[in-house]
N, C-alpha and C positions, 0 to 999 in steps of 0.2 A: 739611499729609499729602497726599505725593505716592503716584506709581501704584504706586515701587517699596516702597512700605511696605505693600500692603495683600494684593498679592499676590507670588511668590516664582516662578522654574521650579527646577527638583529635574531632574540626571540619576540614576538607576537605572543600577545595572549588573545582567541579572534575564539568568534562565536562556530563553529561544524558541524558539520555532518561526521559521526566518530561510529555507523556504526548503522550496520542496510540490514535488512533478511527479506525470503520473499512461503509462501508460503500455499501449498495447494490443495485442498484438504475436497475429504467424502463422506457422511457419516448418512451413519441411517436411521433412523425414528421407528417409533411408535406410538398408532396413534389412536383411541381407543373409543369410534362415535357411540351413538346416547343405542345407535342400533342395529343389527349386526345385516352387516355392508353385504350386497348381492356387488354389484359392481361400482366400478372407477369412475368416476364422467368429469372430473381433474381434479388437480389441485395444484396452490400455489404457491408460493409466503410471503408475508408482506412484515410491515410494519421496523424491518431492523433498525436495530441503537448496538452500539459498541460504543467503546474504548480502551484504554491501551494503555499498560502501567509496566514497567522496566520490570525485570525476575531473572534473576540471574544472569547469567551469558542469551537473557533471550530473553521478547516483549511480547507476552498476556495478552491477547484481546481479549474484552471478556464484553460477554453480549445472550443477546437475546431478540428473537424472533418470530410471530403465526404462522401456526401448520395451519391450510383451511383445504378440508377435503372435501369436495363434488364430490355424492355418492350418491348408489341407488339403491334401494334394501323392497324388506315385499313382495320377494318375484319379480324385483327391478320399478314395481308403479310404485313406488313415493320419495322423495326425492332429501336430501336434508343436504343440511354444511357440519362439515366437523371443524370445529377450533380449537387449536389445543398450541401455546403459549410454547418453548420451548430455550432454554439459557444455558449458554457453551462458556466454555477454555480452553479462548487452541494458543497452544506454547508457540514461537513465529522465532526461530532457532536463530540467530543474524552469523549471519554468512560473512560479513567483517567490521573487524573495530579495532578501536581504534586501540591502546592499551591504554595511551597515555591522557584519556582527557580527565578532567573533575568532577569522578563522582558525583561531590555535590550542586551538580549547575542542567544535573540531567532534565531531556527534552524528552520524552518520546509520543511519536503519532501511529499512524495506522492509518491505510486508505486500505477499504475492498473495493480488490480492484477484477470481483468476481462477485457482487454479490448474490447470495445465499441464493439457489432458486432448487426447482425441487424437478429430475431429470426423469427420478422416476418411481410411481405409487400402485401399491400391486392390494389383491384384500390379502393374508393372512390366510398358512392352508387350515391354520382351527374355526376362518371364519367372524369370529368379533374382532379385532385390528388392522389398520390397516400400515403397512409397511411403507418410509415413502423414502427415497433417497437424493441423499442433497449437498452441492454442490457447493462451494465458496474458498474466497484468498485473498492473502492480505498481502499487501507491501509494509513495510515496519520499517523509521528512520531511530533510531538517538544519536540529538540533538544534545554537544554537549562542546565547554572549553576548551579550548587545546593549545599547546601549544605549535608555534607554524614557525622554523626559520629563512632569511632573506639572507641577503649580503648585498652590503652596503656598499656602492662605489662612493669614494672621499672627491677624485672629479667631477659629478653629475653626470647625468642621463645622456651627452653628451650635447649639442645644439644643432640639431637640424633645418630650422628656419630659413634660412640663407641656403641650403644647400637646392640645392634641382636634380629630379631621379625621373627615370626614367627605364621604363617594363616593358621588359619585349613583350611581340601576341598579346600585346591591346589589340582585340579589335573592335572595337565598339559598343560594346554588346551592352553597356549598362549608359547608353545613354537617351532612351526611352523611357529610364527605369523612375517611378515616379513618385517621390523621397517621406514624402505626408504616409505610401502605405506599406509604406513598412516598423517592423516590429520592434520599439525602441524595447523590449524586452530581452533578455539575453541568459 
C-alpha cells in the first residue's frame, strides 16, 4: 500500500478573511465661525458616516462628520455654535494579504474602533479661526474566495464511540456549570 492510498490532499474553495489592517490617525481641521471667537467652550464630532472600498494593497475609508464648536465672542459676552461638515479619505494599508485570493470575489469592510473625537480645540493665532485636532481609528478586513488544502484519510476519521477516556487532573470544576449560560458562538 503506498502513501497515496492512505492519504489524499484536496483543495477546497471557501470564503475567508484574506486581508486585515488597522490605522490610527490624528488630523487637524480649521473651522471658520461667523464671529471672531474669544474662547472655545466646547468641541465635539457628530454624524459620522463612512464606507469602505478596495484600493490597491489597502482599503480606503471614505466618510464625513460634522465638527461642532461652541465658542464665545464679542469679549466673552455672546456665544454661538459653528458647524462644519468635513469629508475625508483614509487609506488603511493591509498588514496581512493572502496573494492567492480571487480578486473578482473581494468584499471589504471597515469598523471605526475609535470614532472620530475632538481632543483639542483652540483659537488660531490670527483670532478668526478655530483649530481642532481629531483622533480616529479604523480596522479593516478584506474577504474573498481562496483555496484551502485539506488532508483526506481514506480509512475515515476513526471510530471512538466504543472507547472510554480518562483525563488526569479532572477535579470536577465543571459539575456546577450551567450549559444554558454558555455562548453558542465561537
